[in-house]
N, C-alpha and C positions, 0 to 999 in steps of 0.2 A: 854689703847693704843689708842682707838678711840678719847678720850677727847684731848689727845695731838695733834693728827692729825688734828682735827677740830680747835683747838685753833691756830695752826700754818697755817691753810689753809683758813679759812673763813675771808677774808679781805674786801670783797665787799659785802654789805648787812649784814643780821643777821640771825642766825639760833637758834631756841629753840629746844632742844632735850629732849624728854621724854624717859628716859631709862627704861628698863624692871624692874629694881629694884625699880622704883617709884621715883628716883631722877630726877630732872629737871636742866638742864644747858643751858646757852645762850652763843653763840659765835658771835663775830663780832658786828658791831653797824650800825644802820640806815637801810633804805630800799634798796632793797626789803627784806621783813621779811617772813620767812617760819617756820613751826612747823613740826618736825620729830618725830614720835612715834615708838620707837624700841620695838617690841613684843618679840623678841627672841635674847638674847645676844649672842647665838652661831654663829650668822652670822657676827659678827664684823670683825673676821680675814678675811673672804671671801671678805667683802666689801673693806677692806684695800688693799688686795692682787690684786684684779681685779675689781675696782669700776664701770667701764662703762659696764661690763657685769652683775656682781652680783647685782647691783642696781635694774635692771629690774627683774632678776631671783628671788631675795629674795622677791620682791614686789609680784610677781606672787604666791609665797609660803605663803603669808600672814604674813611674818615675820616683816614687818613694815607697817605703815600707814602714810598718810599726812592729819591730821585733818583739816588744813586750805586750802587744795587743792594740787593736784599733780603739777600743772604748777608753782606755786610760789616756791615750794621746788626745782624742777628740774632747775628753773632759778638760784637760789642761788648756786646750785652745778655747773651748767655750767659756771657761772661767776668766779668760784674759783678753780675748779679742772681741771687742763690741760688734754686735750685729747691726745691720741697717734697720732703722726704725722709721715708721711713717710719720707724717706731719707736714712735709713740704707739699706744694702743689704737684711737683713732679712725681713723688712717691704716691700721692693719692691717685693720680692718673694711672700710674703703673698698676696699682692694685685694681682699678676698674678694668683695665685691659687684660690682666692676667686672670681675672675671674669672670670673663665674658663667656659664661657657660650656657649658651643656647642649647636647644635640644640637639641640634646637629653637632655642635662642638662637644657637648657632653658625651654623646656616643663615641666620637673620635678619641676623646681623652680616656674614657673608660677602656676602650679597646687597646690602647697603648700598654696599659698595665695588666688589666684583668683578663684580657683574651690571650695571654701567654698560656702555653700548654699546661693543663691541669696537673701533670706529673711534676712540674716545678714546684708548685705549691704543696704538694703532698711530701716533698722532701723535708720541709721544716714546719708545717702546720700540725695540729693534733689530728687524731683519727677522723674527727667529724668536719674537719676543714674550716674551722671558725678563723676568719682572717680579720679579727678585731680583738680588743683588749679583753683578757680573761679576768676572773675575780678570784684573787688569792686570799682566801680566808686564813691560809697558813702560808708563810713565805716558802715552806718546804713542800707545798702541794705540787703534784705533777701537773703538767700542762693540761692533760686530759681532765683531771679532776677540777682544775681551776676554770676550764671553759664550760664544763657542766655546771659548776656552781653559778657561773654568770647567766646561763640559760634558766636555772631554777630561780635566781633572784629576779630576772626579768618576768618570768611566769608569774611570780607572786605579786610583782608591782602591777602587772596587767590585770590579773584576777578577773578574766571575762566571765560573763554569765553563761550558764550551760546552753549549748547550742549557738553561742555567739560567733560573730565573724571577726577575723583579725586580718589586718593588712600589714605586710612587712615591706617596708619601702627600702630597697637596697638589700636584697636577701642573700646576696652572695652565692655560695655553693649549697645554700638551703639548710644549713645546720640548725639554726634557731627555729625556722618555719617547721621543720620535720619534728624538732623536739616538742614544740607546742602542739602540733597535730597528734603526736603520739601520747601526750600526757594530759590533754584537755578534750572535753566534748565540744570541739569547735571546728569551724572551717577557716583554713588559712590561705591567704593569696599573697604570693611573693613576687616583688617586681625586681627586675635587674636590667641593665643595659648591655651586660656582657653576654655575647653568644656562648661563650665557653661555660660560663657559670650557669646559664639557663640550660644548656645541654646536660651538664653534670647533675644539677639539681633535679631535673625531670627524671633522669635515670635512677637516682637515689630513691625518689618517691615510689617509682614503679618497683624497685627491688625490695623495698620495705612494706609494700602493700598499702601505701598511704595516698595513692593517687586520688582516692575519692574523698580525702580530707584536706589535701593541700594542692593548690594550683600555682605553677610558676609561669610568669608572663614576661616576655621581652618588651618592656614598656617604660617609658619615662613617667616620673610621678606627675608631671604636668598634664599628661594625656589620659591619665587613669580616672575612671568614673566608678562610683559605687559608694554605698553606705556601710559603715563598720562600727562595731561596738568598741574595738580597740585598734589603735594604729601604732606600730613600733618601727623605729628605725635605728639601726645599729651600724655605726661606722660609714654611713653614706653622706651625712650632712656636710662633712668635710669637702665634698665634691660639689656642693650646691653653689657657693660663691655669694658674697654679701649682696650684690645687686639683684639676686634671685630669692632672698630670704622671704620677702613679702608674698611671692608666688608660691613658695613651699608651704608657708604657714596658712595661706589662704586655702590651698588645696587640702592641707591637713584638716582644716576647720570644715570644709565642705564634704570631706569623706567621713566625718565623725557624726554619729547619731547624737541627739540632744544630750543624752547622759553618758556619751562616750568619753573615753580616755585615751591619751597617747603617751608614749614613753620615747623620749629622744635621747639616744646614747651616742655621744660624739666627743671627739678630741676638741679641747679648747684651751684658752690661755687663762691662767689664774690672775694675770695682770692685765695690762693695757693692750689694745689692739696692736698688731705687728705686721710683719711681712713673711710670706712663705720663703724659705731658703731657696735661692736661685738654682742650686744644683738639684735638690729635691723636685722643684717645680719642673725642670727641664727633663730629667731622666725617669722620675718615679711617678709623681702625681701632677701632671699638667692641669691647671685650672684649680688645684686644691688649695684650701686655706683653712686654718684652725682659728676660729673666732674667739674674742673675749665675750664674757657675758653681756657687757655693755653694748655689743653689736647685735645680740640675739633677742634679749628681754624686750626692748622697746618694740621690736617687730611683732613679737607674739601678742603684745598688748594692742598694737595697732589693728590686728586682725580680729580682735574681739575674743580671743581665747584667753584662758586664765592659767597661771602657773600654780600648781598644787604642791609641788615639792621639788627641790634641787638637791641632789647629793653629789659630792665631789669625791671621785675615786683617785686617790693619790698613789702613785708609785706602782700601781697594778700593771700599767702598760710597760713600765721599765722591767718588771719581772717577766712579762709576756715576751718582750723583745729579746731578752736575754736567753730564754728557752728556744726561741726561733733561731737565734744565732748559733747556739749549741748544736741543734740538729742540722743546720745548714753546714756548719763546719765538719760535722761527722760525715757528710756526703759531698764535700766540696769537689773532690776529685771527679765525681760523677757529673757535676754541673759543668766543670771545665771540658769534660769529654763530649758532652751533649751540646754545649754551646761554645764558650771559649773563656779564656783567662780574664779578659776585659769584663765579660758579662758576670763572672763570679765575683770580681772585685767591685763591680757596681752594687751587687746585691749585698755583699757583706759590709760595704761602707754604709749603705742605706740602713741596714739593721742596726749597725753600731751607732751611727749618728742619732738615730731616733731613740735608742736606749739611753744615750747620755742626755738627750734633750728632756726625757721624761724623768731622769734621775736628779738632774741639777738645775734644769731650766724651769720655765713656767708652764710647761705643758701638762695637762691633767685630763681626766675624762669626766664629763658631766652626765649625770642622769637627771633629765628635766621631765617631770610629770606635768602634762598639759591637759586641760580639760575645757569643756564648754560650760560646765556648771560644777560648783563645789558641792552640790547637795549629793548626799549618799556616800561621800568619801569617808574612809576610816579616820578616826581621830588621831591615831598614833601610827608609827611605823612597826608596831609590834608584830603584826601579821607577816611582815616581810622577812623577819629574822627568827621568829620562834620555831621550835621543832614542829614538824607535822608528820603524820602517819602516812607512809607510802602504801601502795596496794597490798604489798606483802606483810604489812603490819609493823615494819621497822621504822624507827624514828629517824628523821632526816633533818639536818640543819642547814638552812640557807646561808 
């Protein structure tokens, strides 16, 4: 059954399958090429029936391996196997249920992923623990340099007034908020729903003597009150859910002063709206969804906010995920010892699947500059990218 499906399906690239019986077959021709070793033939019906969930599930169970690497194998699959797309009444209802991110459910969803022990994330993240897309000015940049470049670019785009107040919605482990507080004359408030992130961020602020400049709060964006000169959100909007976009942007509007500006950094689709992969939704990001611009822009307009700029960061997350995977693999044995083999397989599959999706799929990162008024904005993007002098007098390029 699987042989027929693969023979009919693999038209782009080629796939060598090593069956549990010892037989080996090749499907398709040319690059990219991947190798799939099936250890348990009983999984075949499951894979055919529900490939985009069972592929990850059966990998976690050890039922198959990718001797030449997970990313090449998933690339062949992604290029040839169509994903479920929205459109029918059933899929529309599914999207509504999957993204029912009330305050209570949001806290539960965030806890499932982000409240895992801090030490796990230190295994594969950069030193500052930025768990979001880096900015690779050069493909050969280190992960640390690329994450610092991301922070610098965001700083320039925000460009707050001296003594200004900045709200960071979804502050993670505090890397961006601490960077802004250290490099600007400003007060920063960071919001998170993760108790582990909140604990770590507060400790880092104390260690760096920045507690007087940055405050971290365990609070939902819908519950926060306050007026700010700038609002920034990096890698959090993916957890909001389409049914709550109006609430999100209404709160953003109410948090901004009349001349305030916001920067929304989020994963999105360069094409039409879609669905969250069922395995990712179940194991990694419950309630998560990466929207198309067509799902975001009308809601921004509806709340009376204005879009001042949209920048599309292409392939930067592919490079980021590739670096995370390298670091994860270098300490994989430690993950297995501390958790177990299934857990390690879950994380490496997640990292590989996302790397491929950003490399050949329609996923990108959007930078959307949102304002209440266009008055006083710079005419060009020049100030975001030209060299500026640092405190020690050295030139620095964003």
